[in-house]
C-alpha positions as CSV (number, residue, x, y, z in Angstrom):
1,M,0.0,0.0,0.0
2,A,1.2,3.5,-0.8
3,E,2.3,5.8,2.0
4,T,0.9,9.3,2.3
5,I,3.4,12.1,2.5
6,T,2.6,15.7,3.5
7,I,4.8,18.6,2.2
8,R,4.9,22.2,3.2
9,T,5.0,24.4,0.1
10,D,6.3,27.9,-0.5
11,E,5.8,30.3,-3.3
12,S,8.4,28.7,-5.6
13,T,7.2,25.2,-4.9
14,E,3.6,26.3,-5.7
15,H,4.9,27.8,-9.0
16,A,6.7,24.6,-9.8
17,L,3.6,22.6,-9.1
18,D,1.6,24.9,-11.3
19,V,4.1,24.3,-14.2
20,L,4.0,20.6,-13.6
21,T,0.2,20.3,-13.5
22,Y,-0.6,22.8,-16.3
23,D,-1.5,19.9,-18.6
24,G,-4.0,18.5,-16.2
25,T,-1.6,16.1,-14.3
26,S,-2.6,15.8,-10.7
27,R,-0.4,17.3,-8.1
28,S,0.2,13.9,-6.6
29,A,1.3,12.4,-10.0
30,A,3.5,15.4,-10.7
31,I,5.2,15.1,-7.3
32,R,5.7,11.4,-7.7
33,Q,7.2,11.9,-11.2
34,A,9.5,14.7,-9.9
35,V,10.8,12.5,-7.1
36,L,11.5,9.6,-9.5
37,E,13.3,11.9,-11.9
38,A,15.4,13.5,-9.2
39,A,16.4,10.1,-7.9
40,A,17.4,8.9,-11.4
41,R,19.5,12.1,-11.9
42,R,21.3,11.5,-8.6
43,E,21.9,7.8,-9.4
44,R,23.3,8.8,-12.8
45,A,25.6,11.5,-11.3
46,A,26.8,9.0,-8.7
47,E,27.6,6.5,-11.4
48,M,29.5,9.1,-13.4
49,R,31.6,10.0,-10.3
50,R,32.4,6.4,-9.7
51,A,33.3,6.0,-13.4
52,V,35.7,8.9,-13.2
53,L,37.3,7.5,-10.0
54,R,37.8,4.2,-11.8
55,T,39.6,5.9,-14.7
56,P,43.2,4.8,-14.8
57,L,45.6,7.8,-14.4
58,G,48.5,6.2,-16.2
59,E,52.1,6.1,-15.1
60,P,53.6,9.1,-13.2
61,D,56.0,11.1,-15.4
62,G,58.3,12.0,-12.6
63,I,57.3,15.7,-12.5
64,N,56.3,17.0,-9.1
65,I,53.8,19.8,-10.0
66,A,53.9,21.2,-6.4
67,D,57.7,21.7,-6.6
68,E,57.4,23.2,-10.1
69,L,54.7,25.7,-9.0
70,S,56.7,26.6,-5.9
71,R,59.9,27.3,-8.0
72,S,57.9,29.5,-10.5
73,R,56.3,31.5,-7.7
74,E,59.7,32.1,-6.0
75,A,60.9,33.6,-9.3
76,E,58.0,36.0,-9.2
77,R,58.9,37.4,-5.8
């Protein structure tokens, strides 16, 4: 059985609901769809982050960027 959820709206939430229900969609259906779409976006974003973290970085080239930056900044002083 479906659970009932109560939300407290504000002016921007009411406007968003007006936009989502303009075509006759019920508020309940619009909210359900918005929640499902938001969850799908989060899951896709999390998967993209995991994919980036799994990307091999290759072999180090022996250059220490921090040392290089430090030397170049010392020359600026």
